[in-house]
C-alpha positions as a Markdown table, in Angstrom:
| # | Residue | x | y | z |
|---|---|---|---|---|
| 1 | Met | 161.0 | 71.7 | 107.8 |
| 2 | Lys | 158.9 | 69.0 | 109.3 |
| 3 | Lys | 156.2 | 69.1 | 111.9 |
| 4 | Thr | 154.4 | 66.3 | 113.7 |
| 5 | Val | 150.7 | 66.2 | 113.0 |
| 6 | Asn | 147.8 | 63.9 | 113.9 |
| 7 | Phe | 144.3 | 63.2 | 112.7 |
| 8 | Gln | 141.6 | 60.6 | 113.2 |
| 9 | Thr | 140.4 | 57.9 | 110.9 |
| 10 | Lys | 136.8 | 57.2 | 110.2 |
| 11 | Asp | 136.8 | 54.6 | 112.9 |
| 12 | Ser | 138.2 | 57.2 | 115.4 |
| 13 | Val | 141.8 | 55.9 | 115.6 |
| 14 | Lys | 144.4 | 58.7 | 116.1 |
| 15 | Ile | 147.2 | 58.6 | 113.5 |
| 16 | Val | 150.4 | 60.5 | 114.0 |
| 17 | Gly | 152.8 | 61.5 | 111.2 |
| 18 | Asp | 155.5 | 63.9 | 110.1 |
| 19 | Tyr | 154.5 | 66.6 | 107.5 |
| 20 | Tyr | 157.1 | 68.2 | 105.3 |
| 21 | Asp | 155.7 | 71.3 | 103.6 |
| 22 | Ala | 157.3 | 72.2 | 100.2 |
| 23 | Lys | 154.7 | 74.8 | 99.3 |
| 24 | Ser | 153.8 | 72.6 | 96.3 |
| 25 | Leu | 150.8 | 71.1 | 94.6 |
| 26 | Arg | 152.6 | 67.7 | 94.5 |
| 27 | Ser | 152.2 | 65.5 | 97.6 |
| 28 | Val | 153.5 | 62.1 | 98.6 |
| 29 | Leu | 152.0 | 59.8 | 101.3 |
| 30 | Leu | 154.4 | 57.3 | 102.8 |
| 31 | Leu | 153.2 | 53.9 | 104.3 |
| 32 | His | 155.8 | 51.8 | 106.1 |
| 33 | Ile | 156.4 | 48.1 | 106.5 |
| 34 | Leu | 155.2 | 45.7 | 109.2 |
| 35 | Pro | 156.7 | 45.8 | 111.8 |
| 36 | Gly | 158.0 | 49.3 | 111.5 |
| 37 | Asp | 157.2 | 53.0 | 111.8 |
| 38 | Arg | 157.6 | 56.3 | 110.1 |
| 39 | Ser | 161.3 | 56.4 | 110.8 |
| 40 | Asp | 161.7 | 53.7 | 108.1 |
| 41 | Phe | 161.0 | 56.4 | 105.5 |
| 42 | Ser | 162.5 | 59.5 | 107.3 |
| 43 | Glu | 165.5 | 59.9 | 105.0 |
| 44 | Phe | 163.4 | 59.3 | 101.9 |
| 45 | Ala | 160.8 | 61.8 | 103.1 |
| 46 | Glu | 163.4 | 64.5 | 103.5 |
| 47 | Phe | 164.8 | 63.6 | 100.0 |
| 48 | Leu | 161.4 | 64.1 | 98.5 |
| 49 | Trp | 160.8 | 67.3 | 100.3 |
| 50 | Gln | 164.2 | 68.7 | 99.1 |
| 51 | Asn | 163.0 | 67.9 | 95.6 |
| 52 | Gly | 159.8 | 69.9 | 95.8 |
| 53 | Tyr | 157.2 | 67.4 | 97.2 |
| 54 | Asn | 155.0 | 67.9 | 100.3 |
| 55 | Val | 155.3 | 64.7 | 102.3 |
| 56 | Leu | 153.1 | 63.0 | 104.9 |
| 57 | Asn | 155.0 | 60.2 | 106.6 |
| 58 | Ile | 152.7 | 58.4 | 109.0 |
| 59 | Asp | 152.8 | 55.7 | 111.7 |
| 60 | Glu | 150.1 | 53.2 | 110.7 |
| 61 | Arg | 147.7 | 52.0 | 113.4 |
| 62 | Gly | 149.3 | 49.8 | 116.0 |
| 63 | His | 152.8 | 51.2 | 115.1 |
| 64 | Gly | 155.0 | 54.0 | 116.5 |
| 65 | Asp | 153.0 | 56.9 | 118.0 |
| 66 | Ser | 149.6 | 56.0 | 116.4 |
| 67 | Glu | 146.8 | 54.3 | 118.3 |
| 68 | Ala | 145.8 | 50.7 | 117.6 |
| 69 | Trp | 142.2 | 51.3 | 118.5 |
| 70 | Pro | 140.1 | 54.4 | 119.4 |
| 71 | Glu | 141.7 | 56.1 | 122.5 |
| 72 | Glu | 143.9 | 53.0 | 123.0 |
| 73 | Met | 147.6 | 52.4 | 122.2 |
| 74 | Gly | 148.6 | 48.9 | 121.4 |
| 75 | Ser | 150.6 | 46.8 | 119.0 |
| 76 | Trp | 149.9 | 45.3 | 115.6 |
| 77 | Gln | 150.9 | 42.0 | 117.2 |
| 78 | Glu | 147.5 | 41.9 | 118.8 |
| 79 | Phe | 145.6 | 42.6 | 115.5 |
| 80 | Thr | 142.8 | 40.4 | 114.2 |
| 81 | Gln | 142.0 | 40.2 | 110.5 |
| 82 | Val | 139.4 | 43.0 | 111.0 |
| 83 | Asp | 142.2 | 45.3 | 112.4 |
| 84 | Tyr | 144.4 | 44.6 | 109.4 |
| 85 | Asp | 141.5 | 45.3 | 107.0 |
| 86 | Lys | 141.0 | 48.7 | 108.6 |
| 87 | Met | 144.6 | 49.8 | 107.8 |
| 88 | Ile | 143.1 | 51.3 | 104.6 |
| 89 | Tyr | 141.3 | 53.8 | 106.8 |
| 90 | Asp | 144.8 | 55.1 | 107.8 |
| 91 | Ala | 145.7 | 55.8 | 104.2 |
| 92 | Glu | 142.3 | 57.4 | 103.5 |
| 93 | Ala | 142.5 | 59.7 | 106.5 |
| 94 | Ala | 146.0 | 60.7 | 105.6 |
| 95 | Ala | 145.1 | 61.5 | 102.0 |
| 96 | Gln | 142.1 | 63.5 | 103.2 |
| 97 | Trp | 144.3 | 65.4 | 105.6 |
| 98 | Leu | 146.6 | 66.3 | 102.6 |
| 99 | Glu | 143.7 | 67.3 | 100.4 |
| 100 | Asn | 142.3 | 69.5 | 103.2 |
| 101 | Lys | 145.7 | 71.1 | 103.6 |
| 102 | Ile | 146.4 | 71.5 | 99.9 |
| 103 | Pro | 143.2 | 71.6 | 97.8 |
| 104 | Gln | 143.7 | 70.1 | 94.4 |
| 105 | Thr | 147.0 | 68.5 | 95.3 |
| 106 | Lys | 148.3 | 65.8 | 93.0 |
| 107 | Leu | 148.8 | 62.7 | 95.1 |
| 108 | Ala | 151.3 | 59.8 | 95.0 |
| 109 | Leu | 151.5 | 57.0 | 97.5 |
| 110 | Val | 154.8 | 55.1 | 98.2 |
| 111 | Gly | 154.4 | 52.0 | 100.4 |
| 112 | Gly | 156.7 | 49.3 | 101.6 |
| 113 | Ser | 155.6 | 45.6 | 102.2 |
| 114 | Ile | 152.2 | 45.7 | 103.9 |
| 115 | Gly | 152.2 | 49.5 | 103.3 |
| 116 | Ala | 152.6 | 48.8 | 99.6 |
| 117 | Asn | 149.5 | 46.5 | 99.7 |
| 118 | Val | 147.5 | 49.2 | 101.5 |
| 119 | Ala | 148.7 | 51.7 | 98.9 |
| 120 | Met | 147.6 | 49.5 | 96.1 |
| 121 | Ile | 144.1 | 49.0 | 97.6 |
| 122 | Phe | 143.8 | 52.7 | 98.1 |
| 123 | Gly | 144.9 | 53.2 | 94.5 |
| 124 | Ala | 142.2 | 50.9 | 93.1 |
| 125 | Lys | 139.5 | 52.7 | 95.2 |
| 126 | His | 140.6 | 56.3 | 94.8 |
| 127 | Gln | 142.8 | 56.4 | 91.6 |
| 128 | Pro | 145.6 | 58.8 | 92.8 |
| 129 | Lys | 148.1 | 59.8 | 90.1 |
| 130 | Ile | 150.9 | 57.4 | 91.2 |
| 131 | Ile | 151.4 | 54.3 | 93.3 |
| 132 | Val | 154.9 | 53.1 | 94.1 |
| 133 | Ala | 154.9 | 49.6 | 95.7 |
| 134 | Leu | 158.2 | 48.4 | 97.3 |
| 135 | Ser | 158.1 | 44.7 | 97.9 |
| 136 | Pro | 154.3 | 44.2 | 97.8 |
| 137 | Gly | 152.9 | 40.8 | 98.3 |
| 138 | Ile | 149.9 | 39.0 | 96.8 |
| 139 | Asn | 148.7 | 38.5 | 100.3 |
| 140 | Tyr | 150.2 | 40.1 | 103.5 |
| 141 | Cys | 148.1 | 39.4 | 106.7 |
| 142 | Gly | 145.0 | 39.0 | 104.6 |
| 143 | Ile | 145.5 | 42.3 | 102.7 |
| 144 | Lys | 145.4 | 41.1 | 99.1 |
| 145 | Thr | 146.5 | 42.9 | 95.9 |
| 146 | Glu | 145.4 | 41.0 | 92.8 |
| 147 | Ile | 142.0 | 42.7 | 92.4 |
| 148 | Ala | 143.6 | 46.1 | 93.2 |
| 149 | Ala | 146.2 | 45.6 | 90.5 |
| 150 | Arg | 143.5 | 45.0 | 88.0 |
| 151 | Asn | 141.5 | 48.0 | 89.1 |
| 152 | Tyr | 144.2 | 50.7 | 89.4 |
| 153 | Arg | 144.3 | 52.6 | 86.2 |
| 154 | Gln | 147.0 | 55.3 | 86.7 |
| 155 | Asn | 150.8 | 55.1 | 87.1 |
| 156 | Leu | 152.3 | 52.1 | 88.9 |
| 157 | Leu | 155.9 | 51.4 | 89.8 |
| 158 | Leu | 156.7 | 48.0 | 91.3 |
| 159 | Val | 160.0 | 47.3 | 93.0 |
| 160 | Ala | 161.4 | 44.0 | 94.5 |
| 161 | Ser | 164.6 | 42.0 | 94.9 |
| 162 | Tyr | 165.2 | 38.4 | 94.0 |
| 163 | Asp | 166.5 | 37.5 | 97.5 |
| 164 | Asp | 163.1 | 38.5 | 98.8 |
| 165 | Ile | 161.5 | 35.7 | 96.8 |
| 166 | Tyr | 157.8 | 36.0 | 97.8 |
| 167 | Ala | 157.8 | 39.8 | 97.1 |
| 168 | Phe | 159.7 | 39.2 | 93.9 |
| 169 | Glu | 157.3 | 36.6 | 92.5 |
| 170 | Ser | 154.4 | 38.8 | 93.7 |
| 171 | Val | 155.7 | 41.8 | 91.8 |
| 172 | Glu | 156.1 | 39.8 | 88.6 |
| 173 | Lys | 152.5 | 38.6 | 88.9 |
| 174 | Leu | 151.1 | 42.0 | 89.8 |
| 175 | Phe | 153.0 | 43.6 | 86.9 |
| 176 | Glu | 151.6 | 41.0 | 84.5 |
| 177 | Ile | 147.9 | 41.5 | 85.6 |
| 178 | Ser | 148.1 | 45.2 | 86.2 |
| 179 | Lys | 145.8 | 47.4 | 84.1 |
| 180 | Ala | 147.6 | 50.6 | 85.0 |
| 181 | Ser | 147.9 | 53.0 | 82.0 |
| 182 | Asn | 151.6 | 53.3 | 82.7 |
| 183 | Lys | 153.4 | 50.6 | 84.6 |
| 184 | Glu | 157.1 | 50.0 | 85.3 |
| 185 | Ile | 159.1 | 47.4 | 87.3 |
| 186 | Ile | 162.5 | 47.6 | 89.0 |
| 187 | Lys | 164.2 | 44.3 | 89.9 |
| 188 | Tyr | 167.2 | 43.8 | 92.0 |
| 189 | Glu | 169.2 | 40.7 | 93.0 |
| 190 | Gln | 170.4 | 41.2 | 96.6 |
| 191 | Ala | 168.6 | 44.4 | 97.9 |
| 192 | Gly | 166.4 | 42.9 | 100.6 |
| 193 | His | 162.9 | 43.8 | 101.5 |
| 194 | Ala | 160.9 | 47.1 | 101.1 |
| 195 | Thr | 162.6 | 50.2 | 102.6 |
| 196 | Arg | 165.7 | 48.2 | 103.3 |
| 197 | Met | 166.3 | 48.4 | 99.5 |
| 198 | Phe | 167.3 | 52.1 | 99.9 |
| 199 | Asn | 170.4 | 51.0 | 101.8 |
| 200 | Ala | 171.4 | 48.3 | 99.4 |
| 201 | Glu | 170.6 | 50.3 | 96.2 |
| 202 | Pro | 171.1 | 54.0 | 96.9 |
| 203 | Glu | 170.0 | 54.9 | 93.3 |
| 204 | Leu | 166.5 | 53.7 | 94.1 |
| 205 | Lys | 165.6 | 57.1 | 95.7 |
| 206 | Gln | 166.4 | 58.8 | 92.4 |
| 207 | Gln | 164.6 | 56.2 | 90.3 |
| 208 | Ile | 161.4 | 56.8 | 92.3 |
| 209 | Leu | 161.8 | 60.5 | 92.1 |
| 210 | Asp | 162.2 | 60.3 | 88.3 |
| 211 | Phe | 159.0 | 58.2 | 88.1 |
| 212 | Leu | 157.2 | 60.8 | 90.2 |
| 213 | Asn | 158.5 | 63.7 | 88.2 |
| 214 | Asn | 157.6 | 62.0 | 84.9 |
| 215 | Asn | 154.1 | 61.1 | 85.8 |
| 216 | Ile | 152.6 | 63.4 | 88.5 |
| 217 | Gly | 152.5 | 66.5 | 86.3 |
| 218 | Ala | 153.6 | 70.1 | 87.0 |
């Protein structure tokens, strides 16, 4: 079912993740919250795999089993702004690993919180088929999303809950300024932050799957 893999970013940080092989041309990269690790997405990763998606669920730098710096473990709590800015390298290296594994794969990214911000920046730069952003913020740790929202042109799903007010207001603004060819928004009242919404609103998994199925292609 799943196997643990690792690869290096372009600045030589080792990233560790779980890969679920569905023998498909459809792939999803998962990017967790801060602070968190790939276990935040483990149930959702298995759900996607059971529904025909290859999944790469990674520990971002400074989290879980991934290095914080080249050949050095450590914590995101020690990060400077430069370190946060380099989190995009984790997403790029993971996407490249998937593309090497499955040439011509159709790629979607699902991110939570700071992982959602990283996913949106990746989206603006590389234009994958789908970005799903759970509780993104206009600015988390200096990783900003407004320009990315204007530059991503594919399929965007934004999700937030009113009790997580900064993310909720951010999602409303990002939806308004987004230039995605297809954009949808899901709003909850009391679902909490990012991947925690899966527990409060169990139907969210299926709603994301429906968005993927409707927009990633055969």
